[in-house]
C-alpha positions in Angstrom: 0.0 0.0 0.0 2.8 2.4 0.9 4.5 1.8 -2.5 1.3 2.7 -4.3 0.9 5.9 -2.3 4.6 6.8 -2.9 4.1 6.4 -6.7 1.1 8.7 -6.7 2.9 11.3 -4.5 5.8 11.1 -7.0 3.5 12.4 -9.8 3.1 15.7 -7.8 6.8 16.5 -8.3 8.8 15.5 -5.2 10.5 12.5 -3.8 8.3 10.9 -1.1 11.4 9.8 0.8 12.3 13.5 1.3 8.9 14.8 2.4 8.5 16.5 5.7 5.9 14.1 6.8 8.4 11.3 7.0 10.8 13.1 9.2 10.8 13.7 12.9 10.4 17.4 13.8 13.6 19.2 14.2 14.5 22.1 16.5 14.4 25.3 14.4 17.6 27.2 14.0 18.3 30.5 12.5 19.6 30.4 8.9 22.0 32.5 7.0 20.3 35.3 5.0 21.2 33.7 1.7 19.9 30.2 2.6 16.5 29.2 1.1 13.9 27.7 3.4 10.2 26.9 3.3 9.3 30.6 3.2 11.7 31.4 0.3 11.8 30.4 -3.3 12.5 26.7 -2.7 10.6 23.7 -4.0 7.9 24.0 -1.3 7.1 27.6 -2.4 7.2 26.7 -6.1 4.8 23.8 -5.6 2.5 26.1 -3.5 2.5 28.7 -6.2 1.9 26.2 -8.9 -1.1 24.5 -7.3 -2.5 27.9 -6.1 -2.5 29.1 -9.7 -4.0 25.8 -10.9 -6.7 26.2 -8.3 -7.5 29.7 -9.5 -7.7 28.3 -13.1 -10.2 25.6 -12.1 -12.3 28.2 -10.3 -12.2 30.5 -13.4 -13.1 27.7 -15.7 -16.2 26.8 -13.5 -17.5 30.4 -14.1 -16.8 30.2 -17.8 -18.5 26.8 -18.1 -21.5 28.1 -16.2 -21.8 31.1 -18.5 -21.5 28.9 -21.6 -24.1 26.4 -20.3 -26.7 29.0 -19.2 -28.6 29.3 -22.6 -29.1 25.5 -22.7 -30.6 25.2 -19.1 -34.2 25.2 -18.1 -35.6 27.8 -15.7 -35.5 25.3 -12.8 -32.6 23.0 -12.4 -31.6 20.3 -9.8 -29.0 21.3 -7.3 -29.2 18.4 -4.9 -29.5 14.6 -5.3 -30.4 11.9 -2.8 -28.1 9.0 -2.1 -29.5 7.1 -5.1 -28.8 9.9 -7.6 -32.3 11.1 -7.8 -32.8 15.0 -7.8 -34.6 16.1 -4.6 -33.6 19.8 -4.5 -34.1 22.5 -7.1 -33.2 26.1 -7.7 -33.5 28.8 -10.3 -31.3 28.7 -13.3 -28.9 31.5 -12.1 -28.6 30.2 -8.6 -28.2 26.6 -9.7 -25.6 27.4 -12.3 -23.4 29.7 -10.3 -23.9 28.4 -6.7 -20.9 26.0 -6.8 -18.6 28.4 -8.6 -19.4 31.0 -5.9 -18.5 28.4 -3.2 -15.3 27.5 -5.0 -14.3 31.2 -5.3 -14.8 31.7 -1.5 -12.7 28.7 -0.7 -9.9 29.9 -3.1 -10.0 33.3 -1.4 -9.7 31.7 2.0 -6.7 29.7 0.7 -5.0 33.1 -0.1 -6.1 35.0 3.0 -5.8 32.5 5.9 -2.0 31.9 5.7 -1.5 35.7 6.1 -2.8 35.6 9.7 -0.2 35.1 12.3 -2.2 32.5 14.2 -2.6 30.4 11.0 0.9 30.9 9.6 2.6 28.3 11.8 -0.1 25.8 10.8 0.4 26.2 7.1 4.2 26.9 7.1 5.4 23.3 7.3 2.9 21.7 4.9 1.5 24.6 2.9 2.2 22.9 -0.4 0.3 19.8 0.7 -2.5 22.0 1.9 -2.7 23.7 -1.5 -2.7 20.4 -3.3 -5.6 19.2 -1.1 -7.5 22.3 -1.9 -6.8 22.0 -5.6 -8.1 18.4 -5.5 -11.2 19.5 -3.7 -11.8 22.2 -6.4 -11.4 19.6 -9.1 -14.0 17.4 -7.3 -16.4 20.3 -7.0 -15.8 21.3 -10.7 -16.5 17.7 -11.8 -19.7 17.7 -9.8 -20.6 21.1 -11.3 -20.0 20.0 -14.9 -21.9 16.7 -14.4 -24.9 18.6 -12.9 -25.0 21.1 -15.7 -24.8 18.4 -18.4 -27.6 16.5 -16.7 -29.7 19.6 -16.3 -29.2 20.4 -20.0 -30.9 17.1 -20.9 -28.1 14.7 -21.3 -28.8 11.3 -19.7 -25.8 11.0 -17.4 -25.6 8.4 -14.7 -25.3 10.9 -11.9 -25.5 8.1 -9.3 -22.3 6.6 -10.7 -20.4 9.8 -11.8 -20.4 11.4 -8.3 -18.9 8.4 -6.5 -16.3 8.0 -9.2 -15.2 11.6 -8.7 -15.2 11.1 -5.0 -13.0 8.0 -5.4 -10.4 9.9 -7.4 -10.4 12.6 -4.7 -9.7 10.0 -2.0 -6.9 8.5 -4.0 -5.2 11.9 -4.1 -6.0 12.7 -0.5 -4.7 9.4 0.7 -1.4 9.7 -1.3 -0.8 13.0 0.4 -1.6 12.0 4.0 1.9 10.6 4.9 3.4 14.0 4.0 1.3 16.1 6.2 2.9 17.4 9.3 1.0 17.9 12.6 -1.3 20.8 12.3 -4.8 22.0 13.3 -6.4 22.1 9.8 -5.7 19.1 7.6 -5.3 15.4 8.3 -6.5 12.8 10.9 -7.1 15.4 13.7 -7.9 13.1 16.5 -7.2 14.0 20.2 -4.4 11.5 20.5 -2.8 12.3 17.1 -2.7 16.1 17.8 -1.1 15.5 21.2 1.7 13.2 20.0 4.0 13.8 17.0 4.9 10.1 16.6 1.2 8.9 16.7 0.4 11.6 14.2 3.1 10.6 11.8 2.5 6.8 12.0 -1.3 7.3 11.7 -0.9 9.2 8.5 1.7 6.8 7.1 -0.7 4.0 7.7 -4.0 5.8 7.0 -2.9 7.4 3.7 -2.6 4.1 1.8 -5.9 3.0 3.4 -7.6 6.0 1.8 -5.9 5.3 -1.5 -7.3 1.7 -1.5 -10.7 3.1 -0.4 -10.7 5.4 -3.4 -9.9 2.6 -5.8 -12.6 0.4 -4.3 -15.1 3.2 -4.7 -14.3 3.6 -8.4 -14.4 -0.1 -9.1 -17.6 -0.6 -7.1 -19.3 2.3 -8.8 -18.8 0.8 -12.2 -21.1 -2.1 -11.4 -23.5 -0.9 -8.7 -25.6 1.5 -10.6 -28.0 3.5 -8.4 -26.5 1.9 -5.3 -23.0 3.3 -6.1 -23.3 6.2 -3.6 -24.4 4.1 -0.6 -21.6 1.7 -1.3 -19.1 4.6 -1.6 -20.3 6.1 1.7 -20.0 2.6 3.3 -16.4 2.3 2.1 -15.5 5.7 3.4 -17.1 5.1 6.8 -15.3 1.8 7.1 -11.9 3.3 6.1 -12.3 6.2 8.6 -13.4 3.9 11.4 -10.5 1.5 10.7 -7.9 4.3 10.8 -9.4 5.8 13.9 -9.4 2.5 15.8 -5.9 1.6 14.5 -4.6 5.0 15.6 -6.3 4.8 19.0 -4.8 1.4 19.6 -1.4 2.7 18.6 -1.7 5.6 21.1 -2.8 3.3 23.9 0.1 0.9 23.1 2.4 3.8 23.3 1.2 4.9 26.8 1.6 1.3 28.1 5.0 0.7 26.5 3.7 -1.8 23.9 4.0 0.4 20.8 6.4 -2.1 19.1 3.5 -4.5 18.3 2.1 -1.8 16.0 5.3 -1.5 13.8 
């Protein structure tokens, strides 16, 4: 499982053996003025800038797609579907078309603004590139849902009950592949009471839980192909099972650490 996650992380442009998430925290020391660090123009800053720009591109495309689709949409379009892919919530054409792009724009603005606050800066500093990639993946997920909803509203007979879980499965593959690289923070990751308290428990939980999420995403995609209208309930079941498993595994790891039996969880 770890090998698969390492391959996927490699696609994002860095060696997984050198990621911050696989290292124990080090005491910060002052650096020479000419030395590049995570706040300079090093690889972390470059990845952060790249995926921030890609996020803004996805958000911009969502508005363009909405404008282009507007003439082909009815006055009332579905904006919510039940667990079986049946529309159960509706809105006017303008609200339904531009609701998701508006949400995506707000999230993108938060991505730019939040790291500027002193209280949030320490949270984002160590893993800001990972955080930006997670947000980019979430924007791609919302954009895929937006396009699928517009095409369905325009009259195309799309299997919404299958398309949404497939998009969710790809999101979990990306999210799981990034998990082992996330340092302890208060925003992203398995933020359980015992992982937030202990650096080692945090690191090992994410190293173990990341591949679990990758496998969960693959299972969601494979199951969706043959489940039809039941694809979404199956996807939710897989996600709940994966989250419960990681939570229990992490809790047992933390308990073993407090009783001196952590070696059995190697």
